[in-house]
N, C-alpha and C positions, 0 to 999 in steps of 0.2 A: 941562237936564232930560233930553234925549234921551241925552246922553253918560253921565249917571248911570245911566240905565236900561240902556244897553249895557254899562256896567261891571258892573252887577248880573247881567246875563245871562251875561257872560263868566265871572264868579265861579261861577255855577250850573253852566255848561257844564264848567268846570274840575273841579268835583267829580263831575259826571256821567261824564266820561271816566275819571277816576281810579277811580270805583266800577265802571264797566263793564270796564275793563282789569283791575282788581283781581279781580273775580269771575270773569273769563274764565280765570284760572289754575286754578280749582278743578275744573271739569267733567272735564277730561282725567284728572286724578289719581283722581277718583271712578270714572270709567269703567274705568280700568286696574285699579282695585281690584275692581270688580264682575266684570270678565271674567277676572281673575287672569292677564292677558296684556297685553303691549305689542306684539303682532304688528302691529297697525294703527297704532302710534305710532312714528314714525321716531326711532331712538335718536340719530341725528346731529342731528336737530332738537332733541332734548332737551338735549344738551350745549351747543349753540349758543344755545338759548333762555336757559339759565341764564347763560352767558357774556355775552350781550347785556344782560341786566338788571343784572349786576354793573358792566358798562361804563357803562350809563346812570345807575346810582346815583352813580358817580364823577363823571360829567359834570354831573348835577343838583346834587350837593352842592358841587362846585367852582364852578359858575355862581352858586349861591345865596350862597355865602360870599364870592366875589370877583366882584362884578357887572361889573367893568371888563374881565374876561377875554374878552369877545366871544361868550359863549354865548347872548346874548339874554335875554329876560325869563324868569327861573326863579322861580316862586312857591313858597310853602310847600307848597301842595297837590301840586306836582310832585315833591316829595321822598318823599312817602308811597308813591306807586305803584311805583317801581322797587325799593325796598328790600323792600316787601311781596311783590312778585311774584318777586323773587330767592329768597326763602325757599320759596315754593310751588313754583317751578320746580326747586328743589333736591330737593324731595320727588318730583316727576315723574322726575327723573334717577335717584334712588335706586331707583325701581320697576323700572328697567331691569335691575338685578342681582337683583331679587326674583322677577319674573314671567317667563313664557315669552316669548321674543323672536320666535318663528317663524323666518323665513328670515334674520333679522338676526343674524348671528353675531359681527360686530365693527364697530368704528367705521370710517368711511371715512377713509383715510389723508390725502386732500386736506383734509378738514375738520380733522383733527388738526394738519396743517401750518399751515393758515390761523389757527387759534386760537393756536397756539404763536408764530407770527410776530407776531400782534397783541399778545400779552402781552410779548414781548421788546421790541418797539418802544415800547410804553407805559412799561415800566420804564426803558428807555434815555432816553426823552424826559424822564421825571420826574427822573432822576438829573442829566441835563444842565441842566435848568431849576432844580430845587430845591437841588441839592447843588453843582454846578459853578458855577452862576450865569449860564448862558447865557440871554439874553433873546430869545426867539423872537417874531416878530410875532404879534398876536392870532389871525390866521387859521390859524396852525399851533402855537399853544401846547398844552400838555399836555391841557387840558380839551377844547379843540376837536378835537384829534387823537383823543381817546377818543370824542367824539361822532361823528366820521367813521367810526371803527371800528365803533361801534354800528350805524350805518346800513348798513355793509357786511355785518355779521353778520345784521342783520334781513333783508336780501335773500338772503344765502346760506343761512340756516337753513330757509327755506321750500322750497328746491329738493329736499332729500332727501324731505320729506313728500309733495310733489306727485309726485315720481318714484316713491315707494312706492305711492301710490294708483294710479298708471298701471300699474306692474308687476303689482299684485294685481287690477287692474280692479275695485277696491272701495275704499270708505272705511270699511268696518266696523272698529270699534275706534278711529276718530277722532271726537272729540266735536264734533258740529255746534253744540252750545250754546256751546262755547269760541269757535268761528269767528264766530258771530253776535254774541256779546258783544264780541269783539275788533273786529269791523267797526263796531259801534255806537260803541265807544270812539274809534275812528279818526275817525269823522264828527264827534263832539263836540269832539275835540282840534283838528281842522282849523277848525271853526267858531269856536272860542275864539280861535285864532291870528288869523284874519282880522278878528274883532271888535276884538281888541286892536290890530291894525295900523291899523284905521280910526280908533279912538279916539286912538291915538298921533299919527297924522298930523293929525287935526283939532285936537288940543290943542297939539301942538308941530310946526307945519308946517316949521320950519327946523331941527328937531332930527334928529340921526342916529338913525333908528328902531331900536329894540331888539327886533328880530324873531328868534324862536327857529327858525332854519331847520332845525336838526337834528330837532326834534320834528315839524315839518311833513313832512320827508322820510321819517321813520320811519312816520308816519301814512299817507302816500301808498303807500309800499311794502307795508305790512301790509294796507291795504285792498285793494290790487290782488290780492294772493295769497289773501286771504279770499274775494273774489269768485270767483277761479279754483277754489278748493276747493269752494265752494258749487255751482258748475257741475259739478264732478266728481261730487259726491254726488247731485245731483238730476237731472242731464241725461246725463252720460257714463256713470256707473256706479251707476245706481239699484239699491237692494237688491231682490232677488227671493228670496222665501222658498224654502228648500231648495237654493239654488244653492251648490255647493262653492267655497270660496276656497282656492286652493293656496298655503299658506305654507311649503311644504317640510317643516319640522319641526313645523308647527302647523296642519294642514289641518282645517278645521271648517266647518260649515254656517252660512249667514247667520242662519237661525233656529235658534240654538243651544239655546234652552230657552224656557220660558214666562216667564222672568225679565223684569220690567218695571223698567228702570233708573230711578233718580231723575233722572239727567241723561244725555242721549245726545249 
């Protein structure tokens, strides 16, 4: 009875995290549109955000289709989130070429090199495994490699945004709604993981447990940076009406107008 209840809770938490992470993709796009500016939104974060969701889509579809590949438990609900967020993050990225960037004139070369290396290695691994017929151990097969790359991208993508907040001494233009939804999604994703692990150990004590370490790592990294950005917004760089923010090419006041955004 208890196990069935836990399985039901896990299922509900699974949809909670998917909904929260899914909705978290919208506030930043809406805020960029309202401000007609991406000065407070790191363009490097934007391209790595989209790249990360594409990598995670490959990882989830691979693990769902080939359960023996070592990705851990990939459920149908896990497939919806990355593909949906990849589309929305593509919209975010397109806004970089539409709206004012402020002091952000070009992509960071280090970010471009990192993303390029990741895609070259992914393509090489896929060719070796799918075309040449090389059989890698599960720990380094193509889908697990993509999962590792997604984790690296998740860590790396937050650095430009945190750095941008620090340089501007402001989080104006960064959606706090996005951060809070993302953090909430991380919490539910981690809770689901631990519930599934407990149920698996209880029902199959001698079985090799099918734990999705990549999802757990992504959740931990994202939650850590979400908390850091919340600290930046409310403690380190709280908004003061009338204070000028120097974005070089896009200097503006914190209190830009009487506009009341739908989502901030």
